N, C-alpha and C positions, 0 to 999 in steps of 0.2 A: 405849319401854322394853320389854324382853323379859321373859318369865316368869322367867328366871334372875336378872335384875336386881331384879325385884320380890321374889323369894324372898331375895335377898341383902340387900336393904334392910330386910326385916322379920325376918331372922334365922331363916328356915325351913330349917334345916340338912338335914333329910331330903329336902325338895323339891330343894334344891341338889344333893345327891348323886345323886338320881334323874335330874335333868336332865343332869348330867355323864355319868352312866353311859349315857345315851341320846344322847350325842354332840351336844349343843347347841353352837352357835357361841359359844365363850367369849370370842372376840375381837371380837364384834359391838360397834360403838360407837353410842351413842345420839346424839341431836342435839347434845349438848354435848361429845361426844368421850369420854364415860365408858364403861368396860367394867364387867363385873360386879364385879370385884375392887375398883373404886373405891367401889362402893356398900357393900361390907363395911367398907372403911376409914372411911367416913363415918357408919356406923351400928353401931358395935360394941356399943352398949347394947341393940340389938335381939336380940342373942344372949344365951344363958343365962349366959355367962361370956366373959371376954376370951380365955381359952384356946380356947374353942369357935370364936370368931370367927377367931382365928389359924389353927386347924386347917383351917377351911373356906377361908380365904384361901390357905393353902399349897396345898391341893388345886386350887383355881382357878388359881393361878399355875403350878403344874406342868402343868396341862392346857393353859394358854395357851402355855407353852414347847413342849410336845409339838406343838401345833397349828402353831406357827411353824416348827418343824423339819421338819414334813411338807409344808410349802408348797413 
């Protein structure tokens, strides 16, 4: 599990933003094949609101798409 996954699992929005800005690998898969976005989907209650979880999820998905396009 990466720091990004842990932050996503626990709803640490500012840490997620910081890690993304510092270009962490958003497509890294853990042993079960999950990426950071999966942890947001599975732990929306960790965020202050559903809209916050959605916003962070969108940022992560956009970053994933950008990463894929650059490969």
